[in-house]
C-alpha positions in Angstrom: 267.5 95.7 132.3 268.6 92.6 130.4 266.1 89.9 129.7 266.6 86.8 131.9 267.1 83.4 130.2 263.5 82.2 130.1 262.1 85.5 129.0 264.7 85.8 126.3 264.1 82.2 125.0 260.3 82.9 124.9 260.9 86.1 122.9 263.2 84.3 120.4 260.6 81.5 119.9 257.8 83.9 119.2 260.1 86.0 116.9 261.2 82.9 115.0 257.6 81.8 114.3 256.8 85.3 113.1 260.0 85.4 111.0 259.1 82.1 109.3 255.7 83.4 108.1 257.2 86.8 107.2 260.1 85.4 105.3 258.1 83.0 103.1 255.2 85.5 102.6 257.7 88.0 101.3 259.4 85.3 99.2 256.1 84.8 97.4 255.9 88.5 96.6 259.6 88.8 95.6 259.3 85.8 93.2 256.1 87.2 91.6 253.7 84.6 93.1 251.7 86.9 95.4 248.4 85.6 93.8 249.4 82.0 94.6 249.9 83.0 98.3 246.5 84.6 98.5 244.6 81.7 96.8 246.5 78.6 97.9 245.5 77.5 101.4 248.3 74.9 101.4 250.9 77.7 101.5 249.8 78.8 105.0 249.7 75.1 106.1 253.3 74.6 104.9 254.5 77.9 106.6 253.0 76.7 109.8 254.7 73.3 109.4 258.0 75.1 108.7 257.5 77.3 111.8 257.1 74.3 114.1 260.1 72.5 112.6 262.2 75.6 112.9 261.6 76.0 116.6 262.3 72.4 117.3 265.5 72.4 115.2 266.7 75.7 116.6 266.2 74.4 120.1 268.3 71.3 119.3 271.1 73.6 118.0 270.9 75.7 121.3 269.8 78.9 119.5 267.6 79.7 122.5 270.2 79.2 125.2 273.4 80.5 123.6 275.0 83.7 124.7 274.7 85.8 121.6 276.2 88.7 123.5 279.6 87.1 122.6 278.6 86.0 119.1 281.5 85.2 116.7 282.1 83.4 113.4 281.4 80.1 115.0 278.1 81.4 116.3 277.1 82.6 112.8 277.9 79.1 111.4 275.7 77.6 114.1 272.8 79.8 112.9 273.5 79.0 109.3 273.6 75.2 109.8 270.4 75.3 112.0 268.4 77.3 109.4 269.7 75.0 106.6 268.7 71.8 108.5 265.3 73.2 109.4 264.6 74.2 105.8 265.6 70.9 104.4 263.5 68.9 106.9 260.5 71.2 106.2 260.9 70.8 102.5 261.2 67.0 102.7 258.1 66.7 104.9 256.0 69.1 102.7 256.9 67.2 99.6 256.3 63.9 101.3 252.7 65.0 102.0 252.5 66.1 98.3 252.1 69.7 99.1 253.4 71.8 96.2 255.8 74.4 97.4 257.7 76.4 94.7 261.4 75.9 94.7 262.0 79.6 94.1 259.9 80.6 97.1 261.8 78.0 99.2 265.2 79.4 98.2 264.3 83.0 98.7 262.5 82.2 101.9 265.5 80.4 103.2 267.8 83.5 102.6 265.3 85.9 104.2 264.8 83.7 107.3 268.5 83.3 107.7 268.8 87.1 107.7 266.0 87.5 110.2 267.0 84.7 112.6 270.7 85.6 112.5 270.0 89.3 112.6 268.0 89.4 115.8 270.6 87.3 117.5 273.4 89.6 116.4 271.4 92.5 117.9 272.0 91.0 121.3 275.8 91.3 120.7 275.7 94.9 119.4 273.2 96.1 122.1 275.2 94.4 124.8 278.5 95.9 123.7 276.8 99.3 123.3 275.2 99.2 126.7 278.4 98.1 128.4 280.6 100.7 126.7 278.1 103.4 127.4 277.4 102.6 131.1 280.6 101.0 132.3 283.4 102.4 130.3 286.7 102.3 132.2 289.2 105.1 131.5 292.0 104.0 129.2 294.5 105.0 131.9 293.0 102.4 134.3 293.2 99.6 131.7 296.6 97.8 131.8 298.3 96.4 128.7 297.1 92.7 128.7 298.1 89.4 127.2 295.3 86.8 126.8 296.5 83.2 127.3 294.0 81.1 125.3 292.5 82.0 121.9 289.3 79.9 122.2 285.8 81.1 123.0 286.7 82.1 126.5 289.7 84.1 125.3 287.5 85.7 122.6 284.9 86.7 125.2 287.6 88.3 127.3 289.0 90.3 124.4 285.6 91.5 123.2 284.6 92.6 126.7 287.9 94.4 127.3 287.5 96.2 124.0 284.2 97.6 125.3 286.0 99.0 128.4 283.9 96.6 130.7 284.8 97.3 134.3 284.5 93.6 135.1 287.3 92.9 132.6 289.6 95.9 132.6 292.5 95.8 130.3 293.7 96.7 126.8 294.2 93.4 124.9 297.5 93.8 123.2 298.0 90.2 122.0 297.1 86.5 122.7 299.0 83.3 122.9 297.7 79.8 122.3 299.4 76.4 121.9 297.2 75.5 118.9 299.5 76.1 115.9 296.4 76.7 113.7 295.4 79.7 115.7 298.8 81.4 115.7 298.9 84.3 113.4 295.1 84.7 113.4 293.3 87.7 114.9 290.4 88.0 117.3 288.7 91.3 117.0 292.0 92.7 115.7 294.1 91.2 118.5 296.8 88.9 117.0 297.7 85.4 118.4 301.5 85.8 118.5 302.8 82.5 119.9 302.4 79.8 122.5 303.0 79.4 126.2 306.8 79.1 125.7 306.8 82.6 124.2 305.0 84.3 127.2 308.1 85.6 128.9 309.6 87.0 125.7 306.4 88.6 124.6 305.8 90.2 128.0 309.1 92.0 127.7 308.7 92.8 124.0 305.3 94.4 124.3 305.5 95.8 127.8 302.7 93.7 129.1 301.4 94.6 132.6 298.6 92.0 133.0 298.1 88.4 132.0 294.7 86.8 131.8 294.6 83.0 131.7 291.5 82.2 129.7 291.7 78.4 129.5 289.0 76.8 131.6 288.9 73.3 129.9 292.5 72.4 130.0 294.0 69.6 132.1 295.1 70.5 135.6 298.7 69.9 134.8 298.4 72.1 131.7 296.9 74.9 133.6 299.4 74.6 136.4 302.3 74.8 133.9 300.8 77.9 132.4 300.2 79.6 135.7 303.8 78.7 136.7 305.2 80.3 133.6 303.1 83.4 134.0 304.1 83.8 137.7 307.7 84.2 136.6 306.8 87.6 135.2 306.1 90.7 137.1 302.7 91.0 135.6 299.4 90.9 137.5 298.0 87.4 136.9 294.2 86.9 136.6 291.9 84.2 135.5 288.2 83.5 135.4 285.9 81.7 137.9 284.8 78.2 137.0 281.8 78.6 134.7 280.2 75.3 135.7 279.0 76.9 138.9 277.3 79.8 137.1 274.0 80.1 135.3 273.8 81.1 131.7 272.9 84.7 132.6 275.7 85.0 135.1 278.3 84.0 132.5 277.3 87.2 130.7 278.6 89.2 133.8 281.5 87.0 134.6 284.4 88.9 136.1 288.1 88.3 136.3 289.6 87.1 139.5 293.0 86.9 141.1 294.8 83.6 140.7 295.1 81.8 144.0 297.3 79.0 145.4 294.7 76.3 144.6 295.2 77.1 140.9 298.8 76.3 141.3 298.4 73.0 143.1 298.1 71.0 139.8 295.4 68.7 141.1 291.7 68.7 140.1 289.5 69.0 143.2 287.2 66.2 144.1 283.6 66.9 143.5 280.9 65.8 145.9 278.7 63.0 144.5 275.3 64.1 145.8 273.8 60.7 145.1 276.3 58.9 147.4 276.0 61.6 150.1 272.2 61.7 150.1 272.1 57.9 150.4 273.1 58.2 154.1 272.5 61.9 154.9 269.2 63.0 153.4 266.4 63.1 156.1 268.8 62.2 158.9 269.9 64.0 162.1 273.6 64.8 161.7 276.0 65.8 164.4 279.4 67.5 163.8 281.9 67.7 166.7 284.3 70.6 166.3 281.7 72.2 164.1 283.2 75.7 164.5 286.6 74.7 163.1 287.9 75.0 159.6 286.9 71.4 158.6 283.8 71.2 160.8 282.3 74.4 159.4 282.9 73.5 155.8 281.4 70.1 156.4 278.2 71.9 157.5 278.2 74.0 154.4 278.6 71.0 152.1 276.0 68.9 154.1 273.3 71.5 153.5 273.2 70.5 149.8 272.3 66.9 150.6 269.2 67.8 152.8 269.8 66.5 156.3 266.8 66.6 158.6 268.6 68.4 161.4 272.2 69.6 162.1 273.7 69.6 165.6 276.8 71.8 166.1 278.9 70.5 169.0 281.9 72.5 170.0 283.6 73.9 173.1 284.2 77.3 171.5 280.9 79.1 171.2 281.9 82.0 168.9 282.7 79.8 165.9 279.4 77.8 166.0 277.4 81.0 166.7 278.8 82.7 163.6 278.4 79.5 161.5 274.7 79.2 162.5 274.1 82.8 161.4 275.8 82.2 158.1 273.8 79.1 157.4 270.4 80.5 158.4 271.0 83.6 156.3 271.2 81.4 153.2 268.9 78.6 154.4 266.4 80.0 156.8 264.4 76.7 157.0 267.4 74.7 158.1 266.9 73.0 161.5 270.1 73.8 163.5 270.9 73.2 167.2 274.1 74.4 168.9 275.4 72.4 171.9 278.4 73.7 173.8 280.6 71.1 175.4 283.8 69.1 175.3 284.3 65.6 174.0 286.3 65.0 177.2 283.1 65.4 179.2 281.4 62.0 178.7 278.3 63.1 180.8 277.8 66.1 178.5 278.1 63.8 175.4 275.5 61.4 177.0 273.1 64.3 177.5 273.4 65.6 173.9 273.1 62.2 172.3 270.1 61.3 174.5 268.3 64.5 173.6 269.0 64.6 169.8 269.6 61.0 168.9 272.0 61.7 166.0 272.0 59.1 163.2 275.3 60.2 161.5 278.3 61.7 163.3 281.3 63.5 161.8 284.1 63.7 164.4 286.2 66.7 163.7 287.0 67.9 167.2 290.7 67.5 167.9 293.9 69.3 169.0 295.8 69.6 165.8 298.8 72.0 166.2 302.0 69.9 166.1 304.4 72.2 168.1 301.7 72.9 170.8 301.0 69.2 171.3 304.7 68.5 171.6 304.8 70.6 174.8 301.3 69.5 175.9 301.2 65.8 175.2 298.8 65.0 178.1 296.2 67.4 176.6 296.6 65.7 173.2 295.9 62.4 174.9 292.9 63.7 176.8 291.3 65.2 173.6 292.5 63.2 170.6 292.5 59.8 172.3 290.2 59.7 175.3 287.8 62.3 173.8 287.5 60.2 170.7 287.0 57.1 172.8 284.2 58.9 174.8 282.5 59.9 171.5 282.9 56.4 170.0 281.4 54.6 173.0 278.5 57.1 173.5 277.8 56.8 169.8 277.6 53.0 170.1 275.3 53.2 173.1 272.9 55.5 171.3 272.9 53.5 168.1 274.5 56.0 165.8 274.4 54.6 162.2 277.6 56.0 160.9 280.6 57.6 162.5 283.2 59.3 160.3 286.5 60.1 162.0 288.6 63.0 160.6 292.3 61.9 160.6 295.5 63.4 159.1 298.5 62.3 157.1 300.5 63.1 160.2 299.1 59.9 161.7 301.3 58.0 159.2 304.6 56.9 160.7 304.1 59.8 163.2 307.1 61.7 164.4 305.1 63.9 166.8 302.5 63.7 169.6 299.7 65.1 167.5 300.2 62.5 164.7 300.5 59.6 167.2 297.3 60.5 169.1 295.4 60.8 165.8 296.8 57.4 164.8 295.4 56.0 168.1 292.1 57.6 167.1 292.2 55.6 163.8 293.0 52.4 165.8 290.0 53.1 168.1 287.7 53.5 165.1 288.9 50.2 163.5 288.8 48.2 166.7 285.3 49.3 167.8 283.9 48.8 164.3 284.0 45.0 164.8 282.3 45.3 168.2 279.2 47.2 167.3 276.4 47.8 164.8 277.7 51.4 164.2 279.6 51.7 161.0 283.0 53.4 161.6 285.4 54.8 159.1 288.3 57.3 159.0 289.4 59.8 156.4 293.0 60.7 156.2 294.2 63.8 154.3 296.9 66.3 154.1 297.3 70.0 155.0 294.3 72.2 154.2 294.8 75.5 152.5 293.6 78.4 154.6 292.7 76.4 157.8 293.4 78.0 161.2 297.1 77.9 161.9 298.1 76.7 158.5 301.0 78.3 156.5 298.8 80.2 154.1 297.1 82.6 156.6 300.5 82.9 158.4 302.2 83.9 155.1 299.4 86.3 154.3 299.8 88.0 157.7 303.6 88.2 157.3 303.2 89.7 153.8 300.7 92.3 155.1 303.1 93.2 157.9 306.0 93.7 155.4 307.8 90.4 156.2 309.9 88.5 156.5 308.2 85.3 155.5 309.4 82.5 157.8 309.9 78.9 156.5 311.3 76.2 158.7 313.4 74.5 156.1 314.2 75.0 152.4 313.4 71.3 151.6 310.2 70.8 153.6 307.3 69.6 151.5 303.6 69.0 152.2 300.5 67.6 150.5 297.8 70.2 150.2 294.1 70.4 149.4 291.4 73.1 149.7 289.0 73.2 152.7 285.9 72.5 150.5 287.7 69.5 148.9 288.6 68.1 152.3 284.9 68.3 153.4 283.7 66.7 150.2 286.1 63.8 150.6 284.9 63.2 154.2 281.2 63.2 153.1 281.9 61.1 150.0 283.9 58.5 152.1 281.0 58.3 154.5 278.8 57.0 151.8 281.4 54.5 150.4 282.2 53.0 153.8 281.3 49.4 154.8 283.0 49.7 158.2 286.6 49.9 159.5 288.1 51.6 156.4 290.8 54.3 156.4 290.1 56.3 153.3 293.1 58.1 151.7 293.0 60.8 149.0 295.2 60.6 146.0 296.8 64.0 146.6 299.1 64.3 143.7 302.6 65.6 144.1 303.8 67.2 147.4 304.5 70.9 147.3 307.5 72.7 148.7 306.5 75.2 151.4 309.1 77.6 150.1 307.6 77.4 146.7 304.2 78.3 148.2 305.8 81.3 149.9 307.4 82.5 146.6 304.2 82.1 144.7 302.3 84.1 147.3 304.8 86.8 146.9 304.4 86.8 143.1 300.6 86.7 143.4 300.9 89.8 145.7 303.0 91.6 143.1 306.1 91.5 145.4 309.7 90.5 144.7 311.7 88.2 147.0 314.8 89.9 148.4 313.6 93.3 147.2 310.2 93.8 148.8 310.2 91.0 151.3 312.7 88.4 152.4 312.2 84.7 153.1 314.1 83.4 156.1 314.6 79.9 157.4 314.0 79.3 161.1 314.7 75.5 161.5 312.3 72.6 161.9 310.0 72.9 164.9 309.6 70.2 167.5 307.9 67.1 166.0 308.1 68.4 162.5 309.1 66.2 159.6 310.6 67.3 156.3 307.9 65.3 154.4 304.6 63.7 155.2 303.5 60.2 154.0 300.1 58.7 153.2 300.8 55.1 154.3 302.3 53.6 157.5 305.1 51.1 157.3 303.7 47.9 155.9 300.4 49.5 154.6 299.2 49.0 151.1 296.1 50.4 149.4 293.2 49.1 147.3 291.2 51.2 144.9 287.6 52.4 145.2 285.0 53.4 142.6 286.5 56.8 142.7 290.0 57.0 141.2 291.0 59.8 143.6 290.1 57.8 146.8 292.0 54.7 148.0 291.5 52.5 151.1 294.3 51.5 153.4 294.7 47.7 153.7 296.2 48.0 157.1 295.1 45.2 159.5 292.7 46.3 162.2 294.2 46.4 165.7 293.3 43.7 168.2 290.5 45.0 170.4 291.8 43.6 173.7 295.3 44.8 173.0 294.0 48.3 172.3 292.1 48.3 175.6 295.3 47.4 177.4 297.1 50.3 175.7 294.4 52.7 176.7 294.6 51.6 180.3 298.4 51.7 180.2 298.4 55.3 179.0 296.0 56.5 181.8 298.8 55.9 184.3 300.9 58.5 182.6 298.4 61.4 182.7 300.3 63.0 185.5 303.8 62.1 184.4 306.4 64.4 182.8 306.2 65.0 179.1 309.1 62.8 178.2 307.5 59.8 179.9 304.2 60.5 178.3 305.9 60.4 174.9 307.7 57.2 175.7 304.5 55.5 176.8 302.8 56.7 173.6 305.6 55.0 171.6 304.8 51.7 173.2 301.2 52.0 172.2 301.6 53.2 168.7 304.0 50.9 166.9 304.7 53.3 164.0 305.4 56.3 166.3 309.1 57.2 166.8 309.5 60.4 168.7 312.6 62.3 167.6 314.1 65.4 169.0 314.4 68.4 166.7 318.2 68.1 166.7 317.9 64.5 165.3 315.5 65.6 162.6 317.8 68.4 161.5 320.9 66.3 161.5 319.4 63.9 159.0 319.2 66.6 156.4 
C-alpha cells in the first residue's frame, strides 16, 4: 500500500537528515580526512547544522509534497537547486561562526547528498511505474491510439502513465500537440510533440488516432472551449481530466481520465462559492428551502452544508425528492440536523404551522411551476403557485421575522413571452415591493437554463439518443444561456450574502448557445454521427417559446458588484399599492378561460406580451 502524504513526508525528512550525516561523513573518508572527522567535534556540529538547514530549505522547495511518481527533468532541476541553496546557506553560516569546514569535504559532500536526496525521490517514480505496470497492465489491444493535447506537466503525466498500461489512463500515446512553439519537435518519454491545435484534424487522419486526451487544465476557458470544439470535429473518443483543485495530493496520483461533458464546451468559467460571504449569513442559522426536492433546491442543500447551517428544513409538496435528498445528505454528513416538512406554498395555514414550529432565519424560495409549455395551457395554476404561493411565503416570512429571503427567478422573467415568465416576473415585483415594507431582507437571483435539470434539453436529448433518436429541436436558430446546477446554487447563495435588500442579481452568463449545437455536440460526445446514426429534426417553436432569452427587461440597466460575474439590475421597484391592486385584480380571473387570464396578466406585468406560436414563428 502506498504511503499517504504525511507518512511519506515524515519518511523523507528522516531520510534527508540521515543522508546529510552520511554524505559528509563519507566525504571526510573519501578526501583522506577521516582522522579529522573522529577528532574534531565541530564537524558533527556543522553536520547537524546542515541537516536542519537542509530540511527547512527542502520544505520551502516543496520536496516533501511534490509527486515524485511523475518526476521529470524539471523535478530533477528542483532537487538540484534545493540542495545547492541548502549547501550554500549551510557553508555561509558555518564560516560566519568561524567553524572550519574543509572545502574539499564540502564539495564531495554536496555531490553525495545530491545523489542520495535525488535518488530516493526517483525511487518513488520507478517503484510507482513498476507497481502500476505489474498490477494494472491493460492489454495493448484495449489501448486506443491516443493524441495528447498539451505537452506540459499534465500531458507528461498522462503519457507516462499510459506507457505503464495504467487502467485509469488507457491508451497508446502516439503523439502530442502544444501551442508553445518551443515544445514542438521535442519528445516526452519518446512521444514527439508534432504540432499545435490547428494541426489536430490533419494529425488525427495521418496517424490513425482513435482517442484524444485534452491535458490542459490551466488554460483560459475560451482556449479550452476552442480546443474541445476542434477535437469534437473528429470521430475520436474525447477525454480530459478532472479539476485537480478539488483533489488531495495523494488523489492526484490516482487521477483518471473522464469523458468531456457539455459544461466543458460552454466556454465560461463556473462561479465558485465564496465561503466567507456565505458563512456570514448562513453559519449557525436555521435555513429553510422551499422546493427542496427539485434540481435547484436539492443542489442548494448540498452547497449549504459546506457553510455550516445550524438546521435545514426541506419544504416540498413532493415527498420522494426530499426523502431521497435527506438520505443522501445524512450518508455523508450524519450529524446534520434535517427536518422534512411536506406541504404546498399555496397552503398559507401549512406555511404558518411550519414557520411557527421551526422559526427559520434564512429562506431560499425555489418552489415554482417552471415548464413553459405546461403553464401556457394551465395559466391559473401558474398564478396560484408562482404568484400567490410566493405572496403567501413572503407574508408569512415577514410575520415570523425571517432575516433573509432569496427568491429564485429566471431569465424567462425578462420581457416575458409566456405565462411562466410573466408569473416569475410578478414574483420579482412582489419581492421588491415587500422589501421596503418589512425588516426582512429580500433579494432575487435571475439566471438562465440549467444543464441537467428536470425537463431541460440535456436529459431529453440523452433519452432520445439512448432510444436511437431522432433528436428533436424546436427551431434551428433557437439559443439559450446555460449554466450548471452547482453554479446556479452557488450564485444564489453568494447573492444572498451580497444583498442589502430589493436587488435582482444577474449572472454574467457569457455567450448564448444554440440548442442545435448542443444536440450536435452530444451526438459527437456519444460517438455518433448526425444523419448516419441519429437524425436531428425540427418540430417548431412551442407555445410561449422565444427564439432567444434576455437578461434585462426593457429600460433596465445594471450596476457592477464586487464579483465581476454578478451584476445587479437597476430596475425601479414597483409601487406597493399598485402591486396590491394588481394582485386583487388577478384574483377575479382565477375561474376565467385561459385567454382572459393571459390578458389580465398582461395588464399587471408591463413587459409581458403574450404572443401566439404562429406570430413567433412568422417573425423568423
